[in-house]
Phi, psi and omega in degrees: 000125178254144174281145174275084185295143178254171182266003185268352184212149179298151182299318182296326177285332175292325175291319175303313179298324177297317178297316176306313180298320179300319181288314183293331179273352179089002177295323173245121183257154175308135182092342178292150173282131178282157176299152180288161177303315181298317179300313180293322179300317178292315182300317183266356181058050178231168177294137178304330178297328178293315178294321178300321178296321177298314181293324175300315178300314181295328177286321177298321180278001178060035173272320175251141176246124181269128174248107186311127178083351183245319180134191180256142182231152179286127181296150181299327181256025184300319182301311180298319180293320179295316178300318179297317179297314182291322177298316180299313179298318180300313182290327184271334186244305188285318180296312178300321178295320178297314180296319177301314179295323176302314181294316180297325181268002178057042176271134176268161186297326179299318179300317181289318179299317178298321178295319180295322182292338182290000000 
């Protein structure tokens, strides 16, 4: 299975987001062993170094815990950490872009609030 990679984000961060989705949807649960770098590289048809970079990021953010000689495992508090990371990104990147578009399109907040409530 290959990801349909986009041009708006680096491939390694798209893999990170895929892992985030696996954890948030419950496909990968806290304590589960994560797929190996090699498995993901084959699955996504990318260089193993790209997946390794994703796993390095996930370890720095303490989403994955590496157990030497055994593999990488999903941290017990991974869901909370992922939600915090995604909320921060949403507030810093997506909300400002949304507000900019609202202004450019001359949408008032009431119009948007009514749409959100639907």
